[in-house]
C-alpha positions as CSV (number, residue, x, y, z in Angstrom):
1,M,0.0,0.0,0.0
2,K,1.4,3.4,-1.0
3,C,1.6,6.4,1.3
4,D,-0.3,8.6,-1.1
5,W,-3.4,6.4,-0.8
6,V,-3.1,6.3,3.0
7,Q,-2.8,10.0,3.3
8,D,-5.8,10.5,0.9
9,N,-7.9,8.3,3.1
10,I,-6.8,9.3,6.6
11,T,-9.7,11.7,6.9
12,L,-12.2,8.9,6.1
13,Y,-10.5,6.7,8.6
14,V,-10.7,9.3,11.4
15,Y,-14.4,9.9,10.7
16,N,-15.1,6.1,10.6
17,E,-16.2,6.2,7.0
18,L,-13.6,3.8,5.6
19,A,-14.6,0.3,4.6
20,D,-13.5,-2.5,7.0
21,D,-11.0,-4.1,4.7
22,A,-9.4,-0.7,3.7
23,R,-9.4,0.3,7.4
24,Y,-7.4,-2.8,8.3
25,E,-4.9,-2.2,5.5
26,L,-4.5,1.4,6.5
27,E,-3.8,0.5,10.2
28,Q,-1.2,-2.1,9.1
29,H,0.5,0.5,6.9
30,V,0.5,3.2,9.7
31,A,2.1,0.7,12.1
32,R,5.1,0.4,9.7
33,C,5.4,3.9,8.3
34,A,6.4,6.8,10.6
35,T,5.4,9.5,8.1
36,C,1.8,8.3,7.8
37,A,1.6,7.7,11.6
38,L,2.5,11.3,12.1
39,E,-0.1,12.4,9.6
40,L,-2.7,10.3,11.3
41,K,-1.8,11.8,14.7
42,S,-2.2,15.3,13.3
43,M,-5.5,14.5,11.8
44,R,-6.8,13.1,15.0
45,A,-5.7,16.2,16.9
46,F,-7.5,18.4,14.3
47,H,-10.6,16.3,14.6
48,G,-10.6,16.6,18.4
49,K,-10.3,20.4,18.2
50,V,-13.1,20.7,15.6
51,S,-15.4,18.4,17.7
52,Q,-15.2,20.9,20.5
53,L,-16.6,23.7,18.5
54,P,-20.3,24.5,18.6
55,V,-22.4,23.2,15.6
56,Q,-23.7,26.0,13.5
57,E,-27.2,25.6,12.1
58,P,-27.5,26.5,8.4
59,T,-29.5,29.6,7.6
60,P,-32.9,29.1,5.8
61,N,-31.5,30.9,2.8
62,L,-28.6,28.5,2.6
63,L,-30.9,25.5,2.9
64,A,-33.3,26.8,0.3
65,S,-30.6,27.6,-2.3
66,S,-28.9,24.2,-1.6
67,R,-32.1,22.4,-2.2
68,M,-32.8,24.2,-5.4
69,R,-29.3,23.5,-6.7
70,L,-29.6,19.8,-5.7
71,Q,-32.9,19.5,-7.5
72,E,-31.5,21.3,-10.6
73,A,-28.6,18.9,-10.6
74,L,-30.9,15.9,-10.2
75,E,-33.1,17.1,-13.1
76,T,-30.2,17.6,-15.4
77,S,-28.2,14.5,-14.6
78,P,-28.2,11.6,-17.0
79,Q,-31.1,9.3,-16.4
80,G,-30.9,5.6,-15.6
81,G,-27.3,5.5,-14.1
82,I,-28.3,4.3,-10.7
83,L,-31.1,2.1,-12.0
84,N,-28.7,0.4,-14.4
85,K,-26.3,-0.4,-11.6
86,L,-29.1,-1.8,-9.4
87,T,-30.5,-3.8,-12.4
88,F,-27.4,-5.1,-14.1
89,D,-24.7,-5.1,-11.3
90,P,-26.3,-6.1,-8.0
91,L,-23.0,-7.8,-6.9
92,H,-21.4,-4.4,-6.9
93,W,-23.9,-3.2,-4.3
94,F,-23.5,-6.3,-2.2
95,R,-19.8,-5.9,-2.2
96,Q,-20.2,-2.2,-1.1
97,M,-22.5,-3.3,1.8
98,R,-20.2,-6.0,2.9
99,F,-17.3,-3.6,3.4
100,S,-19.4,-0.6,4.5
101,P,-21.5,-1.3,7.6
102,A,-22.7,2.3,7.7
103,L,-24.2,1.9,4.2
104,A,-25.8,-1.4,5.1
105,S,-27.4,0.1,8.2
106,A,-28.7,3.1,6.3
107,I,-30.3,0.9,3.7
108,F,-31.9,-1.2,6.4
109,I,-33.2,1.9,8.3
110,V,-34.7,3.4,5.1
111,G,-36.3,0.1,4.2
112,F,-37.8,-0.4,7.6
113,A,-39.1,3.2,7.7
114,G,-40.6,2.7,4.2
115,G,-42.4,-0.4,5.3
116,I,-43.8,1.3,8.4
117,G,-44.9,4.3,6.2
118,T,-46.6,1.9,3.7
119,M,-48.5,0.1,6.5
120,Y,-49.6,3.4,7.9
121,K,-50.9,4.6,4.5
122,V,-52.7,1.3,3.9
123,G,-54.3,1.4,7.4
124,Q,-55.4,5.0,6.9
125,S,-56.6,5.0,3.3
126,S,-60.0,4.1,2.0
127,P,-61.3,3.7,-1.5
128,S,-62.9,7.2,-1.3
129,N,-59.7,9.0,-0.2
130,A,-56.8,7.0,-1.5
131,G,-54.0,8.9,-3.1
132,I,-53.5,12.6,-2.4
133,A,-55.2,14.0,0.7
134,Q,-56.6,17.5,0.3
135,I,-57.6,19.5,3.3
136,Q,-59.4,22.7,2.5
137,D,-59.5,25.7,4.8
138,S,-57.4,23.8,7.4
139,P,-57.5,25.8,10.7
140,A,-53.8,25.3,11.4
141,I,-51.2,25.5,8.6
142,A,-48.1,23.3,9.2
143,S,-44.9,25.0,10.1
144,Q,-42.3,25.5,7.3
145,A,-40.1,22.8,8.9
146,S,-42.8,20.2,8.3
147,I,-43.7,21.3,4.7
148,S,-41.9,19.2,2.2
149,G,-42.9,21.2,-0.9
150,I,-45.6,23.2,-2.6
151,R,-47.4,21.4,-5.4
152,S,-49.4,24.2,-7.0
153,V,-50.4,27.8,-6.7
154,I,-53.6,28.9,-8.5
155,Q,-55.5,32.2,-8.3
156,D,-59.1,32.3,-9.2
157,P,-59.3,34.8,-12.2
158,N,-62.8,36.0,-11.0
159,S,-61.9,36.7,-7.4
160,N,-59.0,37.3,-5.0
161,E,-59.0,33.7,-3.9
162,V,-55.8,31.7,-4.0
163,T,-55.6,27.9,-3.7
164,I,-52.3,26.3,-2.6
165,K,-51.6,22.6,-2.4
166,Y,-48.7,21.7,-0.2
167,D,-47.1,18.5,1.0
168,T,-46.4,17.4,4.6
169,V,-46.8,13.7,5.2
170,Q,-49.6,13.9,2.7
171,T,-50.6,16.6,0.3
172,Q,-52.8,19.2,1.9
173,Q,-54.6,22.3,0.5
174,A,-55.2,25.8,1.9
175,Q,-57.5,28.3,0.3
176,G,-58.2,31.9,1.1
177,P,-57.7,35.5,-0.2
178,L,-54.3,36.9,-1.0
179,N,-54.2,39.0,2.2
180,D,-54.8,35.9,4.3
181,Q,-51.7,35.4,6.5
182,R,-51.8,31.6,5.9
183,I,-51.7,32.1,2.2
184,Q,-48.9,34.7,2.4
185,Q,-46.8,32.3,4.5
186,L,-47.2,29.5,2.0
187,L,-46.4,31.8,-0.9
188,L,-43.3,33.0,0.8
189,F,-42.3,29.4,1.4
190,A,-43.0,28.4,-2.2
191,A,-41.0,31.3,-3.6
192,R,-37.9,30.2,-1.6
193,N,-38.0,26.5,-1.2
194,N,-40.1,24.7,-3.8
195,Y,-38.4,22.4,-6.3
196,N,-40.9,23.2,-9.1
197,S,-39.9,26.3,-11.0
198,G,-43.4,26.7,-12.3
199,V,-44.7,26.9,-8.7
200,R,-42.0,29.4,-7.8
201,M,-43.0,31.5,-10.8
202,D,-46.7,31.5,-9.8
203,S,-45.8,32.4,-6.2
204,V,-43.5,35.3,-7.1
205,D,-46.2,36.5,-9.5
206,L,-48.7,36.7,-6.7
207,L,-46.2,38.1,-4.2
208,M,-45.6,41.0,-6.7
209,Q,-49.1,42.3,-5.8
210,K,-47.9,43.1,-2.3
211,P,-44.2,44.3,-2.7
212,D,-44.7,46.9,0.1
213,D,-44.5,44.0,2.7
214,N,-40.9,43.7,3.9
215,R,-41.1,39.9,4.0
216,V,-42.3,39.9,0.4
217,R,-39.5,42.2,-0.7
218,E,-37.0,40.0,1.0
219,A,-38.4,37.0,-0.9
220,L,-38.2,38.8,-4.2
221,I,-34.6,39.9,-3.5
222,Y,-33.8,36.3,-2.6
223,A,-35.4,35.0,-5.8
224,L,-33.4,37.6,-7.9
225,H,-30.1,36.5,-6.3
226,Y,-30.5,32.7,-6.1
227,D,-33.3,31.3,-8.2
228,S,-32.0,29.0,-11.0
229,N,-34.9,29.8,-13.3
230,P,-34.4,33.0,-15.3
231,G,-38.2,33.5,-15.7
232,V,-38.6,33.6,-11.9
233,R,-35.7,36.1,-11.7
234,L,-37.4,38.3,-14.3
235,K,-40.6,38.2,-12.3
236,A,-38.8,39.1,-9.1
237,I,-36.9,42.0,-10.6
238,E,-40.2,43.3,-12.1
239,G,-41.7,43.3,-8.7
240,L,-38.8,45.2,-7.2
241,G,-38.7,47.9,-9.9
242,S,-40.6,50.5,-8.0
243,Y,-38.4,50.3,-5.0
244,V,-35.0,50.8,-6.6
245,K,-35.0,54.5,-5.9
246,D,-36.0,54.4,-2.2
247,D,-34.6,51.0,-0.9
248,V,-30.8,50.6,-1.0
249,R,-31.1,46.8,-0.5
250,V,-33.2,46.6,-3.7
251,R,-30.8,48.9,-5.5
252,D,-27.9,46.7,-4.5
253,A,-29.7,43.5,-5.6
254,V,-30.5,45.0,-9.0
255,L,-26.9,46.2,-9.4
256,S,-25.7,42.6,-8.6
257,A,-28.1,41.2,-11.2
258,L,-26.8,43.7,-13.8
259,V,-23.2,42.7,-13.2
260,S,-23.4,39.0,-12.7
261,D,-26.7,37.4,-13.8
262,S,-26.2,34.8,-16.5
263,N,-29.4,35.8,-18.4
264,Q,-29.2,38.8,-20.7
265,G,-32.9,39.5,-20.3
266,V,-32.5,39.9,-16.6
267,R,-29.5,42.1,-17.0
268,T,-31.3,44.3,-19.6
269,Q,-34.2,44.7,-17.2
270,A,-31.9,45.6,-14.4
271,L,-30.2,48.3,-16.6
272,H,-33.5,49.9,-17.4
273,L,-34.7,49.9,-13.7
274,L,-31.5,51.8,-12.7
275,E,-32.4,54.7,-14.9
276,P,-34.0,56.8,-12.1
277,V,-30.8,56.4,-9.9
278,K,-28.2,56.5,-12.6
279,A,-26.5,59.5,-10.9
280,D,-25.8,57.5,-7.8
281,S,-22.1,57.0,-7.2
282,S,-22.4,53.2,-6.9
283,V,-24.5,53.0,-10.1
284,R,-22.2,55.2,-12.0
285,A,-19.2,53.1,-11.0
286,V,-20.9,49.9,-12.2
287,L,-21.9,51.6,-15.5
288,R,-18.3,52.6,-16.1
289,Q,-17.2,49.1,-15.6
290,L,-19.8,47.7,-18.0
291,A,-19.1,50.4,-20.6
292,D,-15.4,49.4,-20.6
293,N,-15.4,45.7,-20.2
294,D,-18.8,44.0,-20.6
295,Q,-18.8,41.2,-23.2
296,N,-22.4,41.9,-24.2
297,Q,-22.5,44.5,-26.9
298,Y,-26.0,45.8,-26.0
299,I,-25.2,46.2,-22.3
300,R,-21.9,47.9,-23.2
301,S,-23.6,50.3,-25.6
302,Q,-26.4,51.1,-23.2
303,A,-24.0,51.7,-20.3
304,R,-22.1,54.2,-22.5
305,T,-25.3,56.0,-23.6
306,V,-26.4,56.4,-19.9
307,L,-23.0,57.7,-18.9
308,A,-22.9,60.2,-21.7
309,Q,-26.2,61.7,-20.4
310,L,-24.7,62.2,-16.9
311,P,-23.1,65.5,-15.8
312,E,-19.4,65.3,-15.1
313,I,-18.3,65.2,-11.5
314,D,-15.8,67.8,-10.4
């Protein structure tokens, strides 16, 4: 066994994530190699110090953006890879479970939980309500921590009523006017956390009707910064447009979109929204940068046009 392999896997060894056979080989090598033994001693000391630090809880924004990126990666990954392995190479999985007790335990726990869940559903279901459970006008909306996703957001074109279907253990439904606090909470959740870009689009579209609410404005800023769908970002920046002049946070978000957004439509919209505050020093600085260096010819030309209209600063 080479030292390079041992040093690459020492971290897995310290965190008890190494397969049993590899763990044994590493221990045998470390017993004979002073260099690797010193590396292992240092890693254990580092692990001990890190373990004493308090565990930091991730912010809701980080969780939401991570979930959206994971879902986007899953949606764009090649299909059938895992299924093919399960179908055509089962021995590979048995070998992995043999040398990885943690993996085998996890599969057992997931299977056991799935069996219990299936028994619960069978016991609770009846021919009249099998499938998706829909609870209309529920008096108590589940907390965001217990909501697994928003299925759909629909506004009645003939009234102010909004219908939202959301998942907890089962799919539930809430219905009420747009100014209902329950509906607003679910819309805010859907705009930040839902894996379906169409639902996020519908949610942002409805939230745009109340952009004077600080929570709504924060959700629109978040969508403009982090949403992977350019259509959702366009909706968000449209909803923020009237606040560019008076709200510095909105102005900074629009400037950030102008400089770094990957979609040219979003960047163009951002450039137009900054017209009322083009004399602001931060806006002027960004326009100069774009006029000199931006790769998009239209953005570069428009930035130069706006700068030419501004008075010179003494």
